[in-house]
DRENFILUM-477221 format. One line per field, with one value per residue (C-alpha): residue number from 0; residue in three letters; y, x, z. Coordinates in pm, 1 decimal, padded with zeros to 6 digits, m for minus. Example, Ala and Ser with C-alpha at 12.3 -4.5 7.8 and 13.67 -1.06 7.14 Angstrom:
<atoms>
n	(0 1);
res	(ALA SER);
c2	(m00450.0 m00106.0);
c1	(01230.0 01367.0);
c3	(00780.0 00714.0);
</atoms>
This chain:
<atoms>
n	(0 1 2 3 4 5 6 7 8 9 10 11 12 13 14 15 16 17 18 19 20 21 22 23 24 25 26 27 28 29 30 31 32 33 34 35 36 37 38 39 40 41 42 43 44 45 46 47 48 49 50 51 52 53 54 55 56 57 58 59 60);
res	(MET ARG PRO SER PHE SER GLU HIS SER SER LEU THR ALA ASN PHE ASP ALA ILE ARG ILE SER LEU ALA SER PRO GLU ARG ILE ARG SER TRP SER TYR GLY GLU VAL THR LYS PRO GLU THR ILE ASN TYR ARG THR PHE LYS PRO GLU ARG ASP GLY LEU PHE CYS ALA LYS ILE PHE GLY);
c2	(m01133.2 m00806.4 m00521.3 m00232.8 00108.9 00263.1 00028.0 00164.0 00528.9 00575.6 00485.4 00799.2 00879.0 01195.1 01363.7 01717.3 01701.5 01482.5 01517.7 01403.3 01430.3 01293.8 00986.3 01012.8 00797.1 00593.2 00520.9 00416.4 00178.4 00026.9 m00062.7 m00247.7 m00625.0 m00667.0 m00532.6 m00587.6 m00722.7 m00852.0 m00665.8 m00977.8 m00985.6 m01333.3 m01663.3 m01684.3 m02065.6 m02110.6 m01767.7 m01741.1 m01435.8 m01444.4 m01454.7 m01115.4 m00958.8 m00688.0 m00916.8 m01120.1 m01213.7 m01223.4 m00853.1 m00715.7 m00960.5);
c1	(03915.8 03860.3 03716.2 03948.5 03901.8 03784.7 03484.3 03367.5 03432.5 03077.2 02933.1 02865.1 02679.6 02475.6 02468.4 02449.0 02686.3 02909.1 02966.9 03280.7 03322.4 03536.9 03420.0 03374.1 03589.4 03280.2 03205.7 03565.7 03552.8 03230.0 03413.9 03694.2 03710.6 03996.7 04318.6 04675.1 04849.4 05172.9 05420.0 05489.9 05383.9 05432.6 05583.8 05899.9 05896.1 05537.3 05484.6 05147.0 05028.8 05087.4 04768.6 04688.8 04973.7 04986.6 04864.4 04610.2 04313.2 04086.2 04148.5 04189.6 03986.6);
c3	(06198.7 06381.1 06176.9 06113.8 06271.4 05945.1 05934.4 06270.4 06195.2 06067.0 06409.2 06609.7 06928.8 06951.2 07289.4 07422.3 07718.8 07929.3 08302.2 08480.0 08855.0 09134.4 09321.2 09695.7 09926.9 10018.3 09653.3 09585.8 09883.3 09748.7 09425.4 09605.8 09639.7 09882.4 10021.8 09906.2 10215.0 10058.3 09836.4 09627.2 09262.9 09116.0 09221.2 09011.9 09008.8 08889.9 08730.0 08904.3 09100.4 09475.3 09682.1 09842.5 09642.9 09380.0 09097.9 09298.3 09077.6 09382.8 09440.7 09088.9 08881.0);
</atoms>
């Protein structure tokens, strides 16, 4: 059974600041695993993702 939110509410992290910035195009490319080359999503007969499509596990994990 998962603990409820109230059980975790006593956990806090102490920090002074947080910094958020935009990633450079080079950094975004370094995170990528592949390229979507087909507009298909799933095979409607097998209900499995199409290879190189929008739901491809090879590309998106």
